[in-house]
N, C-alpha and C positions, 0 to 999 in steps of 0.2 A: 451593583453590590448591595447587599441587604444592610441598610443603615441601622437596623436594630441590633446588630452585632457590635458590642463594645470591643475594644482592643483586647480585653481579658477573655471575652468569650471566643474571639478569634484564636487566641493562643491556646485555649483549652481545646477547641475543636481541632485545630491543626495537630496538637500533641496526640489527641486521641486517635485521629486517623493514621498518623505516622506510626503509632504504636500498634494499631490494629492490623495494618498492612503486613507487618512482620510477625506478629504474634498469633493472629487469627483467633484470639480469645477475647471475650468481652472485657472492656477496660474499666477499671475502677478509679475512683478519685485518688486512692493511694498510689496507684501506678503512675498517674500523671504527676502527682506532687513529688514523688521520689525521683522520677527520671527526667522530668521536663520543667516543672515549676516549683522548685524547692522553697521559694520565698512566699508562696501562696499556701494558706492553710487548707488541709483536706476538707474542712467544713465549707469554705468558700468555693472550692472546686466542685463539691457535691451540689451546691446551690446552682452554679453555672451549668453543670451537666443537666440538672432538672429543667432549667430554662431552655437549654438547647433541645431537650427532648420535647418539651411543649411546643417549640417552634418547628418541629418536624425534622431536625437535623440528626437526631439520635433515636435509636430503638433499644428498649430494655427487654432482653429475652426473659421469659417467665422464670427460668430456672437459675438465673444469675443475678448477682448484685451489680454487675458491670453493665456497660452499654456498648453498642456497636453503631457504626455510621449507617445512615440511610442513603438512598440514591441522591437525595437533595444535598446531603453533606458532601458526597464525592463530587458533585457538580460544582459546589462552592469551592471545594479544595482545588480542582484543576483550574478554575478561573481566577483564583486569588492567591494561592500559596505556592504555585510552581514557577520556578525560573529555570533557565538552562542549567542542567546538571553537568558537572565536570566529568566528561568522558574522555579517555585517552584517544583523541582523534587520530593521532599518528599511528598508534597501535592498531586501531580499527582499519585505517587505510593500508597498513602493512599487511594485515591478515587478508584483506580483500585482494590486494595486488598479488599475493602469493598463490591464491587459489583461482583467480579469474583473470583471463587475458585481455578482456576488452570491456568497454562500457556496456555494450549489448549483452555480453555474458553476465555482467553484474546485474543488469536490470532483469534478465530472465531468471536469475537465481536470487533475486532480491528477497523473496519470501523465505528461502532457506537461511539466508544471512541473518535476517531479522529474527527468525525463530531461534536460531542457534544462540544469538547474542542475548535476547530477552528471556529465553526459555518459556515463551508463550506460543500458542498457535498463531500463525501468520498467514496472510493472503496477499496475492498479487493479482490485480485486475488490469489487463492491458487496455490502454486508451484506444479510443476510436481511431482507425487507421486512415480516415478520409483526408486528414491534413498532412499525412506523410508526404514529404517532397522527394521526388526522384532527382538524384544528382547525375546519374549516368546509367546507361544500359549498354553492355558490351557483349559481343559474340566472340567466343574463342574457338577458332576452327580446330576440330578434332581430327581432320584429314581422313575421316572415314564416312563422310556423308552426313555428319552431324556437327553440331556446335554446342558449346556450353554457354548458357545465358547467365550473365551476372547482372543482377539488378541492385544498384548501389543507391542508398537513400541517405537522408540526413541523420539517420539512426544506425547506419552501417549497411552491410550486405544482407538483404532480406531473402534473396532467392538465388539459388544456382541449380540449374537443371538442364539436361541435354534435350535438344530438339533436332528434328531432322531438317536438313537443308534441301531445297529443290536442286535440280540440275543447274549448276552455276558456272559462271565465268570466273577467271582467276581473281578478279578484284571484287567479287560479289560481297564477301564478308566485310571488306574494307568500306565499300560504299554503304552497305547496310548499317554499319556502325555509325557512320556519319549521319545517316538519316534518322537512326534511333536517337542519337544525341540531340539532333535538331528538333525532333518531334516531342521528346519526353523530358529533357533536362529542364529543371526549374518548375515543373508542373506537379500539382498534388495528385494523389491517387484518385480522388473524386473527379478531378478535371480529366484525367487520362481515361477513366472508365465511362465518361459521359458518351452518350450516343452521337453527339455532334462530332467529337474527335474521330470516332470510328468511321463516320460517313466521309470525313475529309480524306480518307485513304483512297477513295475511289478514283479521284482525278490524278493524283501525283505519284502514288506509290504502288500501283497495281503489280509491278514485277516483284514487289517485296511483301505482297499481301500475306503469304504463308508465314513469314517471319513475324510480322506485326500481329497477326492473329494468335500466334504462339505466345507472344509477350502479353497480349491482352488476357489470354487464358491463365498465364502464370500469375498475373496481378490479381485477377478475379479470385483465383484459388487462395492467394495470400490474404486478400480482404476477408473472404469467407472464413478462413482459419482463424483470423484475429477476432472476429465478432464473438463477443461473449466469453472470451478466454479468461478463466480464473483458476489460479493454482493455490492449493492449500498445503501448508507445511506444518508438521508438528501437531497434528490433531490429537495425538495421544498424550501431549504434555499436560492436559487437564488432570491426568492421574498423578502428577507431581505435586498437586496442591490439596490441602485438607478439604476443600470444597467437594472433591470427588467422593468423599465418604457419604455424601447425600445423594441418594439414588435419583431423585428428581432433578438435581443440578446436572448430573452426568447425562441423564436422558435428554434434557432440554439442550444441552451443549452439543451432544453428538447428533441430535436431530437437526440442529441448526447448521452445523458445518457440513452436513450431508446434503443440504439443499442449495444447489448452485444459484438458482434464481433468487432465493431469499438473501444470500450473501451479496449478490450483485446489487440488489436493491438497497441493502444496508450500506454498502461501500459507495454507491453513487451519491454524489452531492453536487447539485447544480450551482450552488453558491460559489462565488469566486473567492474561495478561501483555501489556504494551503493545508490546514489541519482540521479534521472533524472528530469530535469526541461524543460518542453516544453512550449513555450510562443508564442501565436498567430499563425496565419495561415502559416507564413514563417517557423516555426518549425515543424508543423504537420498539414496536411490537416484536416479540420473540426474544428480546434481550433480558429475560427474567434473570436476575442475579448475575448478569454478565455486563461487560463493557466492550466497546469497540473503538479503537483509536486508528484513524487512517490519515494518510498524507499523500499529496500529489507529488509525482516525481518528474523531473525534467532532464533532458539531455540537450545541452547547448541552448537552453532557454525554451525548448519545446516540450510540452507535456507528453510523456510516454506511458503513463499509467499511474495506478495508485497502489500503495502498500498499506496493509492494515494489520493490526494486532487485536485478537479477540481472546478474552480470558475472564477470570472471575471479576466481579464488580470491585473486588479488593485489590486489583492489579497494582503493580508499582508504576503509577502514571509518570513519575519523574524519569524513571529509567526508559520507559517505552518512548516517551516524547523525545527524550534526548537522543536515543538511538535513531529514531526516524529522521530527526533533524540533521544529525551528523551524516548519516548515510546519504541523505538528499544532497548535502553539500559535496560529498565525495563524488557522487554520480555526475552532478552538474559541472564539476570542474576537471574531471579526468578526460583525457583524449582517448580515442579508439586505439 
């Protein structure tokens, strides 16, 4: 915390940012005095605004007598002035339960949910699948020379696909199911796809090689499909905000959301933190006049991905953080 900010400076700064987030107009001392600090004279507020500008928290546009927040001001705002906003958690839970049947479906549609609730562009990045744990793999005999393979993980059913069966005896599928459960249950995807486990098939499971190779192929396809998955929802929501009147803002925004690799880089955070907030170009290259708030999501305690909101630097941080936090709680506490 910046110790140079007196309590009055903090109040003036918070009032100015709160007002600017909703008005998108440079804020004057009169605005603050009338709406937030009626007991403080306009002259005193003007003096505080001048000091805050000198300290780099405010910017004074050339054509206006008012001031607007800088990236430094927004950073101070999110670190010092935001507490959990009251959001109707039960209503949010009800809306989700009415539209989505399982946690897996909620996670897959997380970006749409967040975009709809916050009215900002949102992103979902799927977590690395190496730690995905297999609970069971089952063959369902289709009685036409094929079987449906169901791969059940700690995050739900990830794959169902038909595979051909070899010429089999009556109990082949039953025996194969027992061997699949014995071989795969409780192991992570990375363990299963290791070369050592595939070699182990040589001695014990030769009669079932075709089945096991089919399962390995399905798991490999799934891992490949998960790598680098990133979904963007509501890219056009930028046009709902006054910032879209500035050509450069729109050009930078649309260029950024169109670059998958750049978004992945911005979303990725190796630090062991639940929430990441990047504000403006000083925090991350490419975020000129923009901000990105992202959160890690878990299902039954295991990280399954990250959800992020990207929008104007002037975004409603209180609402965005609250929605991400509440949705995270809902996901982690719901059953499939």
